[in-house]
PDB file as gemmi writes it, atoms N, CA and C in Angstrom:
CRYST1    1.000    1.000    1.000  90.00  90.00  90.00 P 1                      
ATOM      1  N   MET A   1     -10.806 102.753  68.210  1.00  0.00           N  
ATOM      2  CA  MET A   1      -9.508 102.212  67.374  1.00  0.00           C  
ATOM      3  C   MET A   1      -8.189 102.985  67.260  1.00  0.00           C  
ATOM      4  N   ARG A   2      -7.274 102.635  67.578  1.00  0.00           N  
ATOM      5  CA  ARG A   2      -6.218 103.719  67.243  1.00  0.00           C  
ATOM      6  C   ARG A   2      -6.009 104.546  66.036  1.00  0.00           C  
ATOM      7  N   ASN A   3      -5.538 102.976  65.174  1.00  0.00           N  
ATOM      8  CA  ASN A   3      -5.194 103.563  63.646  1.00  0.00           C  
ATOM      9  C   ASN A   3      -6.524 103.067  63.038  1.00  0.00           C  
ATOM     10  N   LYS A   4      -6.971 104.212  62.282  1.00  0.00           N  
ATOM     11  CA  LYS A   4      -8.437 104.063  62.049  1.00  0.00           C  
ATOM     12  C   LYS A   4      -7.953 103.079  60.088  1.00  0.00           C  
ATOM     13  N   ASN A   5      -6.947 103.285  59.897  1.00  0.00           N  
ATOM     14  CA  ASN A   5      -6.353 102.863  58.456  1.00  0.00           C  
ATOM     15  C   ASN A   5      -7.136 101.334  58.561  1.00  0.00           C  
ATOM     16  N   LEU A   6      -6.886 100.717  59.813  1.00  0.00           N  
ATOM     17  CA  LEU A   6      -7.273  99.240  60.081  1.00  0.00           C  
ATOM     18  C   LEU A   6      -8.487  99.263  59.429  1.00  0.00           C  
ATOM     19  N   LEU A   7      -9.423  99.832  59.498  1.00  0.00           N  
ATOM     20  CA  LEU A   7     -10.728  99.509  58.857  1.00  0.00           C  
ATOM     21  C   LEU A   7     -11.046  99.335  57.614  1.00  0.00           C  
ATOM     22  N   LEU A   8     -10.027 100.416  56.906  1.00  0.00           N  
ATOM     23  CA  LEU A   8     -10.149 100.184  55.451  1.00  0.00           C  
ATOM     24  C   LEU A   8      -9.453  99.190  55.409  1.00  0.00           C  
ATOM     25  N   VAL A   9      -8.255  98.685  55.862  1.00  0.00           N  
ATOM     26  CA  VAL A   9      -7.522  97.100  55.441  1.00  0.00           C  
ATOM     27  C   VAL A   9      -8.670  96.164  55.708  1.00  0.00           C  
ATOM     28  N   PHE A  10      -9.183  96.155  56.967  1.00  0.00           N  
ATOM     29  CA  PHE A  10     -10.262  94.713  56.935  1.00  0.00           C  
ATOM     30  C   PHE A  10     -11.127  95.007  56.140  1.00  0.00           C  
ATOM     31  N   GLY A  11     -11.494  96.067  56.115  1.00  0.00           N  
ATOM     32  CA  GLY A  11     -12.981  96.206  54.697  1.00  0.00           C  
ATOM     33  C   GLY A  11     -12.261  95.880  53.436  1.00  0.00           C  
ATOM     34  N   GLN A  12     -11.406  96.041  53.014  1.00  0.00           N  
ATOM     35  CA  GLN A  12     -10.727  95.554  51.806  1.00  0.00           C  
ATOM     36  C   GLN A  12     -10.807  93.925  51.578  1.00  0.00           C  
ATOM     37  N   LEU A  13     -10.180  93.791  52.556  1.00  0.00           N  
ATOM     38  CA  LEU A  13      -9.348  92.336  52.810  1.00  0.00           C  
ATOM     39  C   LEU A  13     -10.630  91.115  52.906  1.00  0.00           C  
ATOM     40  N   SER A  14     -12.271  91.799  53.620  1.00  0.00           N  
ATOM     41  CA  SER A  14     -13.100  90.883  53.791  1.00  0.00           C  
ATOM     42  C   SER A  14     -14.003  90.687  52.409  1.00  0.00           C  
ATOM     43  N   LEU A  15     -13.970  91.941  51.523  1.00  0.00           N  
ATOM     44  CA  LEU A  15     -14.095  92.229  50.291  1.00  0.00           C  
ATOM     45  C   LEU A  15     -13.368  91.422  49.454  1.00  0.00           C  
ATOM     46  N   ALA A  16     -12.202  91.388  49.447  1.00  0.00           N  
ATOM     47  CA  ALA A  16     -11.408  90.699  48.470  1.00  0.00           C  
ATOM     48  C   ALA A  16     -11.753  88.908  48.780  1.00  0.00           C  
ATOM     49  N   PHE A  17     -11.741  88.753  49.664  1.00  0.00           N  
ATOM     50  CA  PHE A  17     -11.925  87.171  50.551  1.00  0.00           C  
ATOM     51  C   PHE A  17     -13.321  86.710  50.088  1.00  0.00           C  
ATOM     52  N   SER A  18     -14.092  87.483  50.134  1.00  0.00           N  
ATOM     53  CA  SER A  18     -15.668  87.118  49.733  1.00  0.00           C  
ATOM     54  C   SER A  18     -15.846  86.963  48.002  1.00  0.00           C  
ATOM     55  N   ILE A  19     -14.611  87.678  47.568  1.00  0.00           N  
ATOM     56  CA  ILE A  19     -14.590  87.469  45.888  1.00  0.00           C  
ATOM     57  C   ILE A  19     -13.911  86.466  45.199  1.00  0.00           C  
ATOM     58  N   ILE A  20     -13.041  85.916  46.394  1.00  0.00           N  
ATOM     59  CA  ILE A  20     -12.084  85.276  45.478  1.00  0.00           C  
ATOM     60  C   ILE A  20     -12.410  83.608  46.093  1.00  0.00           C  
ATOM     61  N   LEU A  21     -13.726  83.833  46.922  1.00  0.00           N  
ATOM     62  CA  LEU A  21     -14.247  82.631  47.827  1.00  0.00           C  
ATOM     63  C   LEU A  21     -15.304  82.194  46.896  1.00  0.00           C  
ATOM     64  N   SER A  22     -16.244  83.441  45.968  1.00  0.00           N  
ATOM     65  CA  SER A  22     -17.231  83.096  45.010  1.00  0.00           C  
ATOM     66  C   SER A  22     -16.792  82.654  43.774  1.00  0.00           C  
ATOM     67  N   GLN A  23     -15.556  83.112  43.755  1.00  0.00           N  
ATOM     68  CA  GLN A  23     -15.158  82.572  41.957  1.00  0.00           C  
ATOM     69  C   GLN A  23     -14.161  81.281  42.022  1.00  0.00           C  
ATOM     70  N   PHE A  24     -13.867  80.527  43.581  1.00  0.00           N  
ATOM     71  CA  PHE A  24     -12.742  79.414  43.323  1.00  0.00           C  
ATOM     72  C   PHE A  24     -13.611  77.932  44.201  1.00  0.00           C  
ATOM     73  N   VAL A  25     -14.654  78.544  44.743  1.00  0.00           N  
ATOM     74  CA  VAL A  25     -15.016  77.349  45.777  1.00  0.00           C  
ATOM     75  C   VAL A  25     -16.923  77.315  45.073  1.00  0.00           C  
ATOM     76  N   THR A  26     -16.984  75.793  44.820  1.00  0.00           N  
ATOM     77  CA  THR A  26     -18.279  75.608  44.882  1.00  0.00           C  
ATOM     78  C   THR A  26     -19.465  75.922  45.646  1.00  0.00           C  
ATOM     79  N   GLU A  27     -20.334  76.416  44.930  1.00  0.00           N  
ATOM     80  CA  GLU A  27     -21.218  77.378  45.712  1.00  0.00           C  
ATOM     81  C   GLU A  27     -22.570  76.604  46.316  1.00  0.00           C  
ATOM     82  N   THR A  28     -22.361  76.220  47.514  1.00  0.00           N  
ATOM     83  CA  THR A  28     -23.560  75.502  48.514  1.00  0.00           C  
ATOM     84  C   THR A  28     -24.151  76.505  49.435  1.00  0.00           C  
ATOM     85  N   ASN A  29     -24.937  76.431  50.009  1.00  0.00           N  
ATOM     86  CA  ASN A  29     -25.773  77.343  50.904  1.00  0.00           C  
ATOM     87  C   ASN A  29     -25.146  77.923  51.681  1.00  0.00           C  
ATOM     88  N   PHE A  30     -23.983  76.878  52.548  1.00  0.00           N  
ATOM     89  CA  PHE A  30     -22.825  77.298  53.597  1.00  0.00           C  
ATOM     90  C   PHE A  30     -21.968  78.390  53.193  1.00  0.00           C  
ATOM     91  N   VAL A  31     -21.649  78.210  51.685  1.00  0.00           N  
ATOM     92  CA  VAL A  31     -20.794  78.820  51.295  1.00  0.00           C  
ATOM     93  C   VAL A  31     -21.311  80.418  51.027  1.00  0.00           C  
ATOM     94  N   SER A  32     -22.430  80.011  50.302  1.00  0.00           N  
ATOM     95  CA  SER A  32     -23.511  81.430  50.011  1.00  0.00           C  
ATOM     96  C   SER A  32     -23.068  82.236  51.543  1.00  0.00           C  
ATOM     97  N   CYS A  33     -23.603  81.998  52.526  1.00  0.00           N  
ATOM     98  CA  CYS A  33     -23.834  82.421  53.861  1.00  0.00           C  
ATOM     99  C   CYS A  33     -22.436  83.117  54.206  1.00  0.00           C  
ATOM    100  N   ILE A  34     -21.459  82.108  54.081  1.00  0.00           N  
ATOM    101  CA  ILE A  34     -19.859  83.065  54.192  1.00  0.00           C  
ATOM    102  C   ILE A  34     -19.322  83.891  53.450  1.00  0.00           C  
ATOM    103  N   ILE A  35     -19.982  84.227  51.755  1.00  0.00           N  
ATOM    104  CA  ILE A  35     -19.591  85.003  51.213  1.00  0.00           C  
ATOM    105  C   ILE A  35     -20.415  86.484  51.441  1.00  0.00           C  
ATOM    106  N   GLY A  36     -21.876  86.422  51.971  1.00  0.00           N  
ATOM    107  CA  GLY A  36     -22.517  87.410  52.494  1.00  0.00           C  
ATOM    108  C   GLY A  36     -22.249  88.117  53.977  1.00  0.00           C  
ATOM    109  N   PHE A  37     -21.589  86.839  54.820  1.00  0.00           N  
ATOM    110  CA  PHE A  37     -21.293  87.708  56.221  1.00  0.00           C  
ATOM    111  C   PHE A  37     -19.643  88.453  55.471  1.00  0.00           C  
ATOM    112  N   PHE A  38     -19.033  88.150  54.907  1.00  0.00           N  
ATOM    113  CA  PHE A  38     -18.073  88.917  54.414  1.00  0.00           C  
ATOM    114  C   PHE A  38     -18.033  89.950  53.681  1.00  0.00           C  
ATOM    115  N   ILE A  39     -19.063  89.958  52.961  1.00  0.00           N  
ATOM    116  CA  ILE A  39     -19.604  91.060  52.230  1.00  0.00           C  
ATOM    117  C   ILE A  39     -20.219  92.019  53.196  1.00  0.00           C  
ATOM    118  N   GLY A  40     -21.423  91.888  53.963  1.00  0.00           N  
ATOM    119  CA  GLY A  40     -21.559  92.532  55.398  1.00  0.00           C  
ATOM    120  C   GLY A  40     -20.318  93.142  56.024  1.00  0.00           C  
ATOM    121  N   LEU A  41     -19.302  92.410  56.176  1.00  0.00           N  
ATOM    122  CA  LEU A  41     -18.483  92.817  57.321  1.00  0.00           C  
ATOM    123  C   LEU A  41     -17.582  94.195  56.272  1.00  0.00           C  
ATOM    124  N   SER A  42     -17.881  93.957  55.141  1.00  0.00           N  
ATOM    125  CA  SER A  42     -16.880  95.002  54.417  1.00  0.00           C  
ATOM    126  C   SER A  42     -17.479  96.058  54.470  1.00  0.00           C  
ATOM    127  N   ILE A  43     -18.778  95.934  54.110  1.00  0.00           N  
ATOM    128  CA  ILE A  43     -19.710  97.475  54.088  1.00  0.00           C  
ATOM    129  C   ILE A  43     -19.783  98.133  55.498  1.00  0.00           C  
ATOM    130  N   VAL A  44     -19.674  96.841  56.811  1.00  0.00           N  
ATOM    131  CA  VAL A  44     -19.737  97.882  57.904  1.00  0.00           C  
ATOM    132  C   VAL A  44     -17.862  98.908  57.912  1.00  0.00           C  
ATOM    133  N   PHE A  45     -17.217  97.921  57.956  1.00  0.00           N  
ATOM    134  CA  PHE A  45     -15.765  98.232  58.122  1.00  0.00           C  
ATOM    135  C   PHE A  45     -15.367  99.701  57.205  1.00  0.00           C  
ATOM    136  N   ASN A  46     -15.956  99.489  55.869  1.00  0.00           N  
ATOM    137  CA  ASN A  46     -15.739 100.732  55.221  1.00  0.00           C  
ATOM    138  C   ASN A  46     -16.540 101.930  55.473  1.00  0.00           C  
ATOM    139  N   LEU A  47     -17.645 101.915  55.863  1.00  0.00           N  
ATOM    140  CA  LEU A  47     -18.613 102.820  56.244  1.00  0.00           C  
ATOM    141  C   LEU A  47     -17.959 103.260  57.522  1.00  0.00           C  
ATOM    142  N   ALA A  48     -17.335 102.654  58.427  1.00  0.00           N  
ATOM    143  CA  ALA A  48     -16.869 103.110  59.597  1.00  0.00           C  
ATOM    144  C   ALA A  48     -15.650 103.937  59.312  1.00  0.00           C  
ATOM    145  N   PHE A  49     -15.014 103.532  58.350  1.00  0.00           N  
ATOM    146  CA  PHE A  49     -13.853 104.265  58.156  1.00  0.00           C  
ATOM    147  C   PHE A  49     -14.109 105.518  57.737  1.00  0.00           C  
ATOM    148  N   LEU A  50     -15.340 105.943  56.451  1.00  0.00           N  
ATOM    149  CA  LEU A  50     -15.702 106.621  55.837  1.00  0.00           C  
ATOM    150  C   LEU A  50     -16.232 107.609  57.281  1.00  0.00           C  
ATOM    151  N   ILE A  51     -16.886 107.280  58.120  1.00  0.00           N  
ATOM    152  CA  ILE A  51     -17.715 107.687  59.140  1.00  0.00           C  
ATOM    153  C   ILE A  51     -16.171 108.525  59.988  1.00  0.00           C  
ATOM    154  N   SER A  52     -15.272 107.986  60.047  1.00  0.00           N  
ATOM    155  CA  SER A  52     -14.114 108.424  60.954  1.00  0.00           C  
ATOM    156  C   SER A  52     -13.383 109.215  60.117  1.00  0.00           C  
ATOM    157  N   LEU A  53     -13.684 109.282  58.996  1.00  0.00           N  
ATOM    158  CA  LEU A  53     -12.610 110.247  58.188  1.00  0.00           C  
ATOM    159  C   LEU A  53     -13.487 111.600  58.362  1.00  0.00           C  
ATOM    160  N   LYS A  54     -14.660 111.102  58.449  1.00  0.00           N  
ATOM    161  CA  LYS A  54     -15.282 112.546  58.207  1.00  0.00           C  
ATOM    162  C   LYS A  54     -15.079 113.420  59.708  1.00  0.00           C  
ATOM    163  N   LYS A  55     -15.042 112.705  60.642  1.00  0.00           N  
ATOM    164  CA  LYS A  55     -15.300 113.092  61.786  1.00  0.00           C  
ATOM    165  C   LYS A  55     -13.725 114.054  62.297  1.00  0.00           C  
ATOM    166  N   LYS A  56     -13.021 113.207  61.658  1.00  0.00           N  
ATOM    167  CA  LYS A  56     -11.501 113.679  61.897  1.00  0.00           C  
ATOM    168  C   LYS A  56     -11.276 114.835  60.917  1.00  0.00           C  
ATOM    169  N   LYS A  57     -11.836 114.912  59.771  1.00  0.00           N  
ATOM    170  CA  LYS A  57     -11.976 116.313  59.029  1.00  0.00           C  
ATOM    171  C   LYS A  57     -12.617 117.137  59.665  1.00  0.00           C  
ATOM    172  N   GLU A  58     -13.991 117.068  60.520  1.00  0.00           N  
ATOM    173  CA  GLU A  58     -14.471 118.143  61.020  1.00  0.00           C  
ATOM    174  C   GLU A  58     -13.624 118.847  61.954  1.00  0.00           C  
ATOM    175  N   ASN A  59     -12.716 118.219  62.793  1.00  0.00           N  
ATOM    176  CA  ASN A  59     -12.149 118.787  64.041  1.00  0.00           C  
ATOM    177  C   ASN A  59     -11.061 119.505  63.151  1.00  0.00           C  
TER     178      ASN A  59                                                      
END                                                                             
């Protein structure tokens, strides 16, 4: 990826979307699955950003 900050942006947006979804939508099995998916995306994007930041500082 060219701009590593996009990883952080997507991670934060997916976390915010999952929080908003859990607060304002009636919880069903499908909604719980979607919330878990976006939380997982957030974890992956944020960890990828931290790994790329560490590699950048090593160089």
